[in-house]
C-alpha distance (Angstrom), angle and dihedral (degrees) to the residues before:
residue distance angle dihedral
M1 . . .
N2 3.78 . .
N3 3.78 88.8 .
I4 3.81 90.6 57.9
A5 3.81 90.7 46.6
D6 3.81 90.8 51.2
K7 3.80 91.2 49.4
A8 3.80 90.5 48.5
N9 3.81 91.0 52.1
R10 3.80 91.0 49.9
I11 3.79 90.8 50.5
I12 3.81 91.0 50.1
Q13 3.81 95.2 46.0
T14 3.79 91.9 48.2
H15 3.79 92.1 51.4
V16 3.80 91.9 45.0
L17 3.81 87.5 60.7
Y18 3.81 91.6 44.6
S19 3.79 91.9 50.7
M20 3.82 92.2 48.4
G21 3.78 87.9 55.2
A22 3.79 90.5 47.9
G23 3.80 90.7 47.9
A24 3.79 89.7 56.9
I25 3.82 91.9 62.2
P26 3.84 103.4 122.2
I27 3.83 95.4 -144.0
P28 3.84 112.9 96.0
L29 3.83 116.0 -117.4
L30 3.80 92.1 3.6
D31 3.80 87.7 81.9
L32 3.82 90.6 56.4
T33 3.78 91.7 50.0
A34 3.79 90.4 51.6
V35 3.82 93.7 46.7
T36 3.80 91.4 49.0
A37 3.81 90.2 51.2
V38 3.82 90.2 51.2
Q39 3.81 91.9 49.7
M40 3.80 92.4 48.3
D41 3.80 90.5 51.1
M42 3.80 89.4 50.3
I43 3.80 91.3 52.0
R44 3.81 90.6 48.4
Q45 3.80 91.5 52.7
L46 3.81 91.7 47.2
C47 3.81 90.1 50.7
D48 3.81 90.3 50.6
L49 3.80 89.9 49.2
H50 3.80 91.9 53.0
N51 3.83 94.3 38.5
K52 3.79 93.1 -116.3
D53 3.80 129.9 142.7
Y54 3.78 119.8 -97.7
T55 3.80 135.1 -172.1
D56 3.79 128.3 174.2
V57 3.80 90.0 -124.2
T58 3.80 92.8 55.8
G59 3.80 92.6 42.1
K60 3.81 94.0 50.1
A61 3.81 92.0 46.1
L62 3.80 91.4 52.1
V63 3.81 92.2 48.9
A64 3.81 91.0 49.9
S65 3.81 92.3 48.3
L66 3.78 95.1 48.4
T67 3.79 101.1 40.9
G68 3.79 94.8 50.9
S69 3.76 138.8 -114.8
A70 3.78 122.3 -26.7
F71 3.80 92.2 -106.7
A72 3.81 92.7 52.3
R73 3.79 91.4 48.6
Y74 3.82 93.6 46.3
G75 3.80 93.2 49.2
A76 3.80 100.5 86.3
S77 3.79 91.7 35.9
L78 3.80 94.2 53.7
I79 3.83 91.2 52.4
K80 3.79 84.4 74.1
T81 3.80 89.5 69.7
I82 3.83 88.7 70.4
P83 3.84 106.6 93.3
G84 3.81 119.4 -112.6
L85 3.78 111.6 -14.2
G86 3.80 92.9 28.2
S87 3.78 91.6 62.6
L88 3.81 92.2 50.6
L89 3.81 94.9 46.5
G90 3.78 92.4 43.7
G91 3.77 91.7 50.6
I92 3.79 93.2 50.5
S93 3.82 93.8 46.8
M94 3.80 93.6 46.5
V95 3.82 91.9 50.2
A96 3.80 90.9 53.5
L97 3.81 93.8 40.9
S98 3.80 92.7 47.6
G99 3.79 94.7 50.4
A100 3.80 95.7 44.8
S101 3.81 95.1 44.5
T102 3.82 92.7 47.6
Y103 3.79 90.2 51.4
A104 3.81 90.5 49.6
V105 3.82 93.7 47.7
G106 3.79 89.8 49.7
Q107 3.80 93.6 49.7
V108 3.80 92.5 48.1
C109 3.79 92.6 50.0
T110 3.80 92.9 46.1
S111 3.79 91.5 50.8
F112 3.80 94.1 53.7
L113 3.81 97.7 36.2
S114 3.80 92.7 50.0
G115 3.81 86.7 51.7
N116 3.81 88.3 60.5
V117 3.82 94.2 -105.3
Q118 3.79 118.3 144.0
L119 3.80 116.1 -125.9
E120 3.80 93.3 -114.7
N121 3.82 91.3 51.5
I122 3.81 97.0 55.1
D123 3.80 111.9 128.7
I124 3.81 102.5 -119.4
D125 3.82 96.5 -157.5
S126 3.81 92.3 53.6
A127 3.78 90.1 41.8
K128 3.82 92.2 53.6
K129 3.81 92.2 51.8
M130 3.78 90.7 49.9
F131 3.80 90.2 46.0
E132 3.81 92.2 57.5
E133 3.82 91.0 52.1
K134 3.79 94.1 46.0
F135 3.80 91.4 44.7
Q136 3.81 89.7 64.8
E137 3.80 90.1 49.9
G138 3.77 88.8 46.4
K139 3.79 92.8 61.9
K140 3.81 90.9 63.5
V141 3.81 93.6 40.2
A142 3.81 91.1 51.8
Q143 3.81 91.3 48.9
D144 3.81 91.9 48.0
L145 3.81 91.7 50.1
K146 3.79 89.9 47.5
D147 3.81 90.8 51.9
Q148 3.81 91.4 48.0
A149 3.79 90.2 50.7
K150 3.81 90.1 51.5
E151 3.80 90.4 50.5
K152 3.80 91.2 51.5
V153 3.80 90.7 49.2
A154 3.81 89.8 50.0
E155 3.81 90.7 49.6
V156 3.80 91.7 50.2
E157 3.81 91.2 48.0
E158 3.82 89.7 50.6
E159 3.81 91.0 50.1
I160 3.80 90.1 50.0
E161 3.81 91.4 50.9
E162 3.81 90.8 49.9
A163 3.79 90.5 49.4
I164 3.81 90.4 50.7
E165 3.81 91.3 49.8
K166 3.80 91.6 48.8
S167 3.78 92.1 48.1
A168 3.81 89.3 50.6
V169 3.82 90.3 53.4
V170 3.80 91.4 47.7
K171 3.78 90.7 48.6
K172 3.80 91.4 50.6
E173 3.79 90.7 50.2
D174 3.79 90.3 48.9
D175 3.80 89.9 49.5
D176 3.84 90.2 49.9
V177 3.80 91.7 51.1
Y178 3.80 91.2 47.8
A179 3.82 91.1 50.2
L180 3.82 92.1 49.5
L181 3.80 91.5 48.8
L182 3.79 90.1 51.6
K183 3.80 89.8 49.9
L184 3.80 91.4 50.1
G185 3.77 89.5 48.8
E186 3.79 90.6 53.9
L187 3.81 91.3 49.9
R188 3.80 90.4 50.9
D189 3.81 92.7 47.0
K190 3.81 89.4 52.3
N191 3.81 89.1 49.8
I192 3.80 90.6 -118.9
I193 3.79 88.9 126.0
S194 3.79 129.0 22.8
E195 3.79 126.9 -113.5
E196 3.80 88.4 -108.5
E197 3.81 91.6 53.5
F198 3.80 90.0 46.5
Q199 3.82 92.8 53.3
K200 3.79 91.7 45.8
K201 3.83 93.6 51.2
K202 3.79 90.5 43.7
M203 3.81 92.2 55.9
E204 3.80 91.2 46.4
L205 3.83 90.6 54.0
L206 3.79 94.0 47.3
D207 3.79 92.0 47.2
K208 3.79 90.9 49.4
F209 3.80 95.5 52.6
């Protein structure tokens, strides 16, 4: 049972991140379409996990019922139509709204599905009350996931910088070896050192680096 609960949480967290990315789409209304698609896919995966029936019609209807009326859902998205500041504010609000609402939808579905309730038989009134509670939790969860993602990005960037620095050191060492070999070659060509001495020094340099 715990294994199923863990899998459900992973599905929800993954789709919270997906929906936050979709919510950041700068084109009004397209962001809502993308977020809805993410939430429907999450519900489908949760139904599969709990061996419950799923249809796109039922999934879309549940999303619409839980996330509010069309006007309420379009509100933050339509702010993006205001030039300049409107786009920035709309983007920020939709990212937060998308993550929190996806978390809440996922928690509601998991609660009913794990209780052996088919998707189409979910009591909407009870589901809406639960959604409001989970939506508040979702705000913090979405922010935490966003912070974790930023930390991972920072770690990757740091690793890349270290790799670049190391490659620069290796390149410098390679350049130094090449310069020394050229110098040895010049000394040999001028008969300052013998071919035997040249080969010996060459092997010592290559072994060293």
